[in-house]
C-alpha positions as CSV (number, residue, x, y, z in Angstrom):
1,M,91.6,158.9,83.6
2,T,95.0,158.3,82.1
3,K,97.5,157.0,84.7
4,L,100.7,159.0,85.4
5,D,103.9,157.5,84.1
6,L,106.6,158.0,86.7
7,N,109.4,156.4,84.9
8,N,112.5,158.6,84.4
9,K,110.8,161.7,85.7
10,K,112.5,164.7,87.4
11,I,111.1,165.3,90.8
12,V,111.7,167.8,93.6
13,I,110.9,166.4,97.1
14,S,111.0,168.3,100.4
15,G,111.8,166.4,103.6
16,F,113.4,163.7,101.4
17,S,116.0,162.4,103.9
18,S,113.6,161.0,106.6
19,G,110.2,159.6,107.3
20,I,107.6,159.4,104.5
21,G,109.7,161.6,102.1
22,K,112.6,159.2,102.5
23,E,110.6,156.2,101.6
24,I,108.9,157.9,98.7
25,T,112.3,158.9,97.4
26,K,113.6,155.4,97.7
27,I,110.7,154.0,95.6
28,L,110.9,156.6,92.9
29,V,114.7,156.2,92.6
30,E,114.9,152.4,92.7
31,K,111.7,151.4,91.0
32,Y,111.0,154.2,88.6
33,N,114.6,155.5,87.9
34,C,113.5,159.0,88.7
35,Q,116.0,161.9,89.1
36,I,115.5,163.5,92.5
37,Y,116.3,167.0,93.7
38,G,115.9,166.9,97.4
39,I,115.3,169.5,100.1
40,A,116.2,168.9,103.7
41,R,118.1,170.5,106.6
42,D,120.4,167.8,108.0
43,E,123.2,167.0,105.5
44,N,124.5,164.1,107.6
45,K,121.1,162.4,107.2
46,I,121.1,163.1,103.5
47,I,124.5,161.6,103.0
48,S,123.7,158.5,105.1
49,F,120.5,158.0,103.2
50,I,122.0,158.3,99.7
51,K,124.6,155.6,100.6
52,T,121.7,153.1,101.2
53,L,120.3,153.6,97.7
54,K,120.9,151.0,94.9
55,N,121.4,153.8,92.4
56,P,122.6,156.8,94.4
57,D,123.4,158.8,91.3
58,N,119.7,159.3,90.8
59,I,119.9,161.9,93.6
60,Y,120.7,164.6,91.2
61,N,121.4,167.2,93.8
62,Y,120.0,168.7,97.0
63,S,119.6,171.9,98.9
64,L,119.7,172.6,102.6
65,F,117.1,175.1,103.8
66,D,114.2,175.7,106.0
67,V,111.1,175.2,103.9
68,S,109.2,178.0,105.7
69,D,111.7,180.6,104.2
70,E,110.2,181.9,101.0
71,D,113.5,183.4,99.8
72,S,115.0,179.9,99.8
73,W,112.2,178.7,97.4
74,I,112.9,181.7,95.1
75,A,116.6,180.9,95.1
76,L,115.8,177.2,94.4
77,A,113.7,178.1,91.4
78,E,116.5,180.2,90.0
79,K,119.1,177.4,90.7
80,L,116.9,174.7,88.9
81,K,116.7,176.9,85.8
82,E,120.5,177.5,85.9
83,I,121.4,173.8,86.1
84,G,118.7,172.8,83.6
85,F,116.7,170.7,86.1
86,L,113.1,171.3,85.0
87,P,110.9,169.2,87.3
88,D,107.9,167.2,86.2
89,M,106.7,167.1,89.8
90,L,107.0,168.5,93.3
91,I,106.2,166.4,96.4
92,N,106.0,168.4,99.7
93,C,106.7,166.0,102.5
94,A,108.3,168.3,105.1
95,G,106.3,169.0,108.2
96,I,106.4,169.3,112.0
97,L,104.1,168.0,114.7
98,P,104.1,170.3,117.9
99,K,103.4,168.8,121.3
100,F,99.9,167.7,121.9
101,S,98.5,170.6,123.9
102,S,95.4,172.6,124.4
103,F,95.3,176.0,122.7
104,E,95.6,177.8,126.1
105,N,98.8,175.9,126.8
106,S,100.3,176.8,123.4
107,S,102.1,180.0,122.5
108,S,101.3,182.1,119.4
109,K,104.9,181.6,118.4
110,E,104.5,177.8,118.3
111,L,101.3,178.1,116.3
112,K,102.9,180.5,113.8
113,R,105.8,178.1,113.4
114,V,103.7,175.1,112.6
115,L,101.6,177.1,110.1
116,E,104.7,178.3,108.4
117,V,106.3,174.9,108.0
118,N,103.2,172.8,107.3
119,F,101.2,175.2,105.2
120,L,102.9,178.3,104.0
121,S,106.0,176.4,102.8
122,C,103.7,174.6,100.3
123,V,102.2,177.9,99.2
124,Y,105.7,179.2,98.6
125,S,106.7,176.1,96.7
126,A,103.7,176.4,94.5
127,S,104.3,180.1,93.8
128,H,107.8,179.7,92.7
129,L,108.1,176.2,91.2
130,L,104.8,175.7,89.5
131,P,105.9,178.0,86.6
132,L,108.7,175.5,86.0
133,I,106.6,172.4,86.5
134,K,103.9,173.6,84.2
135,K,106.3,173.3,81.3
136,S,106.2,169.5,81.7
137,K,103.7,167.3,79.9
138,N,103.4,165.4,83.2
139,A,103.1,168.4,85.5
140,S,102.2,167.3,89.0
141,F,102.1,168.9,92.4
142,V,101.5,166.7,95.5
143,N,101.2,167.8,99.2
144,V,101.3,165.4,102.1
145,S,98.7,166.6,104.6
146,S,97.3,164.5,107.5
147,S,94.2,162.9,108.8
148,A,94.2,165.8,111.2
149,S,92.8,167.8,108.3
150,L,89.7,165.5,108.2
151,V,89.0,165.1,111.9
152,T,89.1,167.6,114.8
153,F,89.8,166.9,118.5
154,A,91.4,168.6,121.5
155,G,95.2,169.1,121.6
156,I,96.0,169.6,117.9
157,S,94.6,173.1,117.1
158,G,97.7,174.4,115.4
159,Y,98.6,171.2,113.6
160,S,95.0,170.6,112.5
161,A,94.7,174.2,111.3
162,S,97.9,173.9,109.3
163,K,97.0,170.6,107.7
164,S,93.3,171.6,107.0
165,A,94.6,174.7,105.3
166,L,96.9,172.6,103.2
167,K,94.1,170.2,102.2
168,S,91.8,173.1,101.2
169,F,94.6,174.8,99.3
170,S,95.4,171.6,97.4
171,M,91.7,171.1,96.5
172,C,91.3,174.7,95.3
173,L,94.6,174.5,93.3
174,S,93.4,171.3,91.7
175,A,90.2,173.0,90.6
176,E,92.1,175.9,89.2
177,M,94.7,173.9,87.4
178,G,92.2,171.5,85.8
179,K,93.9,169.0,83.5
180,S,97.0,171.2,83.0
181,V,98.5,170.1,86.4
182,Y,97.7,167.1,88.5
183,V,97.4,168.3,92.1
184,G,97.1,165.6,94.8
185,C,96.7,165.7,98.6
186,I,97.7,162.7,100.7
187,C,96.2,162.4,104.3
188,P,98.0,159.7,106.3
189,G,97.0,158.8,109.9
190,F,99.6,158.1,112.6
191,T,102.8,157.1,110.9
192,N,105.8,155.6,112.6
193,T,108.4,158.3,111.9
194,D,110.5,160.7,113.9
195,I,107.8,163.4,113.6
196,F,107.0,162.5,117.3
197,R,110.4,163.7,118.3
198,N,109.0,166.9,119.9
199,Q,106.6,165.0,122.1
200,S,107.2,164.6,125.9
201,G,106.1,161.1,126.3
202,S,107.2,158.0,128.2
203,E,108.5,154.8,126.7
204,K,105.0,153.3,127.2
205,D,103.5,156.2,125.2
206,F,105.8,155.7,122.2
207,K,105.3,151.9,122.2
208,L,101.6,152.4,122.0
209,I,101.8,155.0,119.3
210,K,104.2,152.7,117.3
211,R,101.7,149.9,117.6
212,L,98.9,152.1,116.3
213,S,100.9,153.6,113.5
214,T,101.3,152.7,109.9
215,S,104.9,152.1,108.7
216,P,106.4,154.9,106.5
217,Q,107.2,152.3,103.9
218,K,103.5,151.4,103.6
219,V,102.4,155.0,103.5
220,A,105.0,155.7,100.8
221,K,103.8,152.7,98.7
222,K,100.2,153.8,98.9
223,T,101.2,157.4,98.2
224,V,103.0,156.5,95.0
225,K,100.1,154.4,93.9
226,A,97.7,157.3,94.5
227,I,100.0,159.6,92.5
228,I,100.0,157.1,89.6
229,K,96.2,157.0,89.7
230,K,96.1,160.8,89.9
231,K,94.1,160.7,93.1
232,K,93.1,164.2,94.2
233,L,92.6,163.1,97.8
234,K,93.9,159.9,99.4
235,V,93.4,158.9,103.0
236,I,96.0,156.4,104.2
237,G,96.0,154.2,107.4
238,Y,93.2,152.3,109.1
239,D,93.1,154.9,111.9
240,A,92.7,157.7,109.4
241,R,90.0,155.9,107.5
242,L,88.0,155.1,110.6
243,M,88.2,158.5,112.1
244,S,87.3,160.1,108.8
245,F,84.3,157.8,108.3
246,F,82.8,158.4,111.8
247,Y,83.5,162.1,111.7
248,K,81.5,162.4,108.5
249,L,78.6,160.6,110.1
250,C,78.6,162.4,113.5
251,P,81.4,165.1,113.7
252,N,80.5,166.5,117.2
253,L,80.2,163.1,118.8
254,T,83.4,161.7,117.2
255,S,85.4,164.7,118.3
256,K,84.1,164.4,121.9
257,I,84.8,160.7,122.0
258,I,88.4,161.1,120.7
259,T,89.1,163.9,123.1
260,K,87.7,161.9,126.0
261,I,89.9,158.9,125.1
262,L,93.0,161.1,125.0
263,K,92.3,162.7,128.3
264,K,91.4,159.4,130.1
265,S,94.3,157.5,128.6
266,G,96.8,158.4,131.3
267,L,99.5,158.8,128.8
268,K,102.0,161.5,129.5
269,I,102.1,162.6,125.8
270,F,98.4,163.8,126.2
271,S,98.7,165.3,129.7
272,N,98.3,168.9,128.4
273,V,95.3,168.2,126.2
């Protein structure tokens, strides 16, 4: 398969001012001279991030909106056409991780929110930006899912459902698009970003999670490499690869073992599992 040439491409990235999205943006801007149109919600974060870049002018523009709002994607598509920014690629990095909690301890409102942000936002982006992206000879559409789409265990019902839906959507879209659009799905394991900000954990909890997590810089590098190779599905992180491997061999046992480990850990972050 022919590799994807990222040099000088126009790319739309959601969640581009923090975490994995921020590190992917940095690589694309500084190494491949890409023009980036970013999507995020915190303008202060955006401005601070742009100042750190070697070539800040490569951030073509940005929009502030909640990715779960379909009308905002419709408006963005119109704006991109007006300003003549026809993207070669869209990378969906925005996402949220609700508190680790059993389904019975979660509200339907919380579950709806995580599905809207993690899954439906990518559906909306595909619906309204793919018509523009398909005009490019290098048309590409990439979704950042999670290892939670590959392995199931207690305490992540809403998150796992949203990321599993995103993975399946990406795979189906890839089959439908064929060679006309490269569609990729990235499944990282625990990553040391601020996605854990909603968790109610102790300092001990977060130190342990940090120790077990892959850095966002490493995840970003592997993501960019996967995109260049046009990987349809890429699992990143030793924890993600191990869980995925054992889950394929013995799904029920693996799920039970992970659940038991979380419940017996004594960590506050998993107290409602």
